[in-house]
C-alpha positions as CSV (number, residue, x, y, z in Angstrom):
1,M,32.1,-16.5,-37.9
2,T,29.2,-14.9,-39.6
3,A,26.9,-12.4,-37.9
4,R,24.0,-15.0,-38.0
5,M,26.2,-17.7,-36.4
6,A,27.4,-15.2,-33.8
7,S,23.9,-14.1,-33.0
8,H,22.7,-17.8,-32.6
9,E,25.6,-18.7,-30.4
10,F,25.0,-15.6,-28.2
11,A,21.4,-16.6,-27.8
12,V,22.4,-20.1,-26.8
13,F,24.9,-18.6,-24.3
14,V,22.1,-16.4,-22.8
15,G,19.8,-19.3,-22.5
16,E,22.4,-21.4,-20.7
17,C,23.1,-18.6,-18.3
18,F,19.4,-18.2,-17.4
19,A,19.0,-22.0,-17.0
20,L,22.0,-22.2,-14.8
21,E,20.8,-19.4,-12.5
22,D,17.3,-21.0,-12.4
23,T,19.0,-24.1,-11.0
24,R,21.1,-22.2,-8.5
25,Y,18.2,-20.1,-7.3
26,A,15.9,-23.2,-6.9
27,T,18.7,-24.8,-4.8
28,M,18.9,-21.7,-2.6
29,L,15.1,-21.7,-2.0
30,T,14.9,-25.3,-1.0
31,A,18.0,-25.1,1.1
32,P,18.6,-21.5,2.1
33,W,21.2,-22.5,4.7
34,T,23.6,-23.6,2.0
35,P,26.5,-21.2,1.2
36,K,26.3,-19.0,-1.9
37,P,27.4,-20.9,-5.0
38,L,31.0,-20.4,-6.1
39,P,31.6,-18.0,-9.0
40,V,31.1,-19.6,-12.4
41,T,34.2,-19.8,-14.6
42,I,33.6,-18.5,-18.1
43,P,35.6,-20.1,-20.9
44,T,37.9,-17.7,-22.8
45,A,36.0,-18.3,-26.0
46,L,32.8,-17.1,-24.4
47,R,34.0,-14.1,-22.5
48,E,33.0,-11.7,-25.2
49,F,29.5,-13.0,-25.0
50,D,29.6,-12.7,-21.2
51,S,30.7,-9.1,-21.4
52,K,28.0,-8.3,-23.9
53,L,25.3,-9.9,-21.7
54,S,26.7,-8.2,-18.6
55,I,26.3,-4.8,-20.3
56,L,22.8,-5.5,-21.4
57,L,21.8,-6.7,-18.0
58,L,23.3,-3.8,-16.1
59,A,21.4,-1.4,-18.4
60,A,18.1,-3.2,-17.6
61,I,18.2,-4.2,-13.9
62,P,16.8,-2.0,-11.0
63,E,19.2,0.7,-9.9
64,P,19.5,-0.5,-6.3
65,V,20.6,-3.9,-7.5
66,K,23.1,-2.5,-9.9
67,R,24.6,-0.2,-7.2
68,R,25.1,-3.1,-4.8
69,L,26.8,-5.1,-7.6
70,L,29.2,-2.4,-8.7
71,E,30.1,-1.6,-5.1
72,E,31.3,-5.2,-4.7
73,S,33.2,-5.4,-7.9
74,D,34.1,-3.4,-11.0
75,D,34.2,-6.6,-13.1
76,V,30.8,-8.2,-12.8
77,R,30.0,-11.4,-14.7
78,S,26.6,-12.0,-16.2
79,I,25.8,-14.9,-14.0
80,E,26.6,-12.8,-10.9
81,I,24.1,-10.1,-12.2
82,L,21.5,-12.8,-12.7
83,D,22.1,-14.2,-9.3
84,A,21.6,-10.7,-7.7
85,V,18.4,-10.1,-9.7
86,W,17.0,-13.5,-8.7
87,R,17.9,-13.1,-5.1
88,H,16.6,-9.5,-4.7
89,V,13.6,-9.1,-7.0
90,S,12.2,-12.5,-7.6
91,P,9.2,-13.7,-5.6
92,G,10.6,-14.7,-2.2
93,G,13.8,-12.9,-2.9
94,Q,15.6,-10.6,-0.5
95,D,13.7,-7.4,-1.4
96,E,10.3,-9.1,-0.9
97,S,11.5,-10.8,2.3
98,K,12.8,-7.5,3.7
99,S,9.6,-5.7,2.8
100,L,7.4,-8.4,4.4
101,T,9.4,-8.5,7.6
102,Q,9.2,-4.7,8.0
103,F,5.5,-4.7,7.4
104,V,4.4,-7.6,9.6
105,R,6.5,-6.3,12.5
106,N,5.7,-2.6,12.2
107,L,2.0,-2.5,11.4
108,G,1.4,1.0,12.9
109,V,-1.5,2.7,14.5
110,A,-5.0,3.1,12.9
111,S,-6.9,6.4,13.1
112,T,-10.3,5.0,11.9
113,A,-12.1,1.7,12.2
114,E,-12.1,1.4,8.4
115,E,-8.3,1.9,8.3
116,A,-7.8,-0.6,11.1
117,L,-9.8,-3.3,9.3
118,Q,-7.9,-2.8,6.1
119,M,-4.6,-2.9,7.9
120,L,-5.6,-6.1,9.7
121,R,-6.5,-7.8,6.4
122,Q,-3.2,-6.8,4.8
123,W,-1.3,-7.9,7.9
124,N,-2.8,-11.4,7.9
125,T,-2.2,-11.7,4.1
126,A,1.4,-10.6,4.6
127,Q,2.0,-13.1,7.5
128,K,0.8,-16.0,5.3
129,R,3.1,-14.8,2.4
130,A,6.0,-14.4,4.8
131,V,5.7,-18.0,6.1
132,A,5.4,-19.2,2.5
133,V,8.8,-17.7,1.5
134,G,10.5,-19.0,4.6
135,I,10.3,-16.1,7.1
136,P,9.8,-17.2,10.7
137,A,6.3,-16.7,11.9
138,L,5.5,-14.1,14.5
139,G,5.1,-15.4,18.0
140,P,1.9,-14.8,20.0
141,V,3.6,-12.1,22.3
142,E,4.7,-10.1,19.2
143,K,1.2,-10.4,17.7
144,Y,-0.4,-9.3,20.9
145,S,1.8,-6.2,21.1
146,I,1.2,-5.3,17.4
147,L,-2.6,-5.7,17.8
148,T,-2.7,-3.6,20.9
149,N,-0.7,-0.9,19.2
150,L,-2.9,-1.0,16.1
151,V,-6.2,-0.2,18.0
152,G,-4.7,1.9,20.9
153,K,-5.9,5.2,19.4
154,L,-9.4,3.9,18.7
155,E,-9.7,2.5,22.2
156,K,-9.1,5.9,23.7
157,K,-11.9,7.4,21.6
158,H,-14.5,4.7,22.2
159,Q,-15.4,3.6,25.7
160,E,-17.2,0.3,24.9
161,F,-14.3,-0.8,22.8
162,A,-11.8,0.1,25.5
163,H,-13.9,-1.8,28.1
164,R,-14.0,-5.0,26.1
165,S,-10.4,-4.8,25.3
166,Q,-9.3,-4.2,28.9
167,T,-11.5,-7.0,30.1
168,L,-9.5,-9.4,27.9
169,K,-6.2,-7.9,28.6
170,H,-6.7,-8.3,32.4
171,S,-7.7,-11.9,32.1
172,T,-5.4,-14.8,33.2
173,E,-4.7,-15.7,29.6
174,A,-3.2,-12.3,28.9
175,R,-0.3,-13.0,31.3
176,V,1.4,-15.2,28.9
177,P,-0.4,-14.7,25.5
178,S,-1.0,-17.9,23.5
179,E,-2.1,-18.2,19.9
180,S,-5.6,-19.0,20.9
181,F,-5.7,-15.9,23.1
182,V,-4.4,-13.7,20.3
183,R,-7.0,-15.0,18.0
184,K,-9.7,-14.3,20.6
185,L,-8.3,-10.7,20.9
186,E,-8.2,-10.2,17.2
187,D,-11.8,-11.6,16.8
188,M,-13.0,-9.1,19.4
189,C,-11.2,-6.3,17.7
190,V,-12.7,-7.1,14.3
191,E,-16.2,-7.3,15.9
192,E,-15.8,-3.9,17.5
193,L,-14.2,-2.3,14.5
194,R,-17.0,-3.4,12.2
195,L,-19.5,-1.7,14.6
196,L,-17.4,1.4,14.7
197,E,-17.0,1.3,10.9
198,A,-20.8,1.3,10.5
199,D,-21.0,4.3,12.8
200,E,-18.3,6.1,10.8
201,R,-20.2,5.5,7.5
202,A,-23.5,6.6,9.0
203,K,-21.8,9.8,10.3
204,T,-20.2,10.4,6.9
205,S,-23.6,10.1,5.2
206,R,-25.3,12.4,7.7
207,D,-22.5,15.0,7.3
208,K,-22.9,14.8,3.5
209,A,-26.7,15.2,3.8
210,K,-26.2,18.2,6.1
211,D,-23.7,19.8,3.7
212,Q,-26.1,19.2,0.8
213,W,-29.0,20.7,2.8
214,T,-26.9,23.8,3.7
215,M,-25.8,24.2,0.1
216,N,-29.4,23.9,-1.2
217,A,-30.6,26.4,1.5
218,S,-27.9,28.9,0.5
219,V,-28.9,28.6,-3.2
220,A,-32.6,29.0,-2.3
221,D,-31.9,32.1,-0.3
222,A,-29.7,33.6,-3.1
223,T,-32.5,32.8,-5.6
224,A,-35.2,34.4,-3.4
225,A,-33.0,37.5,-2.8
226,A,-32.4,37.9,-6.5
227,A,-36.1,37.5,-7.3
228,K,-37.1,40.1,-4.7
229,G,-34.6,42.5,-6.2
230,N,-36.0,42.1,-9.6
231,V,-39.6,42.7,-8.4
232,K,-38.5,46.0,-6.7
233,G,-36.7,47.1,-9.8
234,T,-39.7,46.5,-12.0
235,G,-42.1,48.3,-9.6
236,T,-39.9,51.4,-9.5
237,G,-39.7,51.6,-13.3
238,Q,-43.5,51.5,-13.7
239,G,-44.1,54.2,-11.1
240,S,-41.8,56.6,-12.8
241,G,-43.5,56.1,-16.1
242,E,-46.9,56.8,-14.8
243,G,-45.8,59.9,-13.0
244,G,-44.2,61.3,-16.1
245,G,-47.4,60.7,-18.1
246,K,-49.6,62.6,-15.6
247,T,-47.3,65.6,-15.6
248,K,-47.4,65.8,-19.4
249,N,-51.2,65.8,-19.4
250,K,-51.4,68.5,-16.9
251,D,-49.2,70.8,-18.9
252,G,-51.3,70.1,-22.0
């Protein structure tokens, strides 16, 4: 077999492997409850191509995926490598699913209104993406707990926000939170957070203006002091010169 023929046949083999994994992965996405496909048997005549492709893939894939593969087996076939890559790093794969799940269930606590609004936007986007890739949606009780935790620090700092929040939380609806109640709570939080964000920005502007005024005043004081020092120095020099001239005339 010539080098050109071997190169062409290897390219065909690679294409067939990728096409096969596309089909297997599509099946997994449409029916995730189905068992993992059985290992593919590579014909003896193609095992050299399989080994070559496996080496190339192992050199190119992310290190965590490679580590997981090699921990399972020392003799990894190319289709198994592709399967791991598709499952872990493809959109909707295990890595994305794990990341989305961790984020939507562990949003954290915001320190500022601006941060809270940004986290809320990201949280809502992540929830939509999670549902799109097949992750079960959060229940209203979970959402209620996550929202309460998110703004807890800000409620302690702002009395009006805390009052509105507590009024809702002590209502009859809060006993068994529903989706509509959680939306009402989130809408209230967004409304209060936007007001607080405006206050934060105004305070930041005032602080910047104050710092600028202080800096300008310091520069002005320094300039005035320098100018005063120059005037004194000039006056002393002139006085000495006149005195020296008078002495000389007297002697003459």
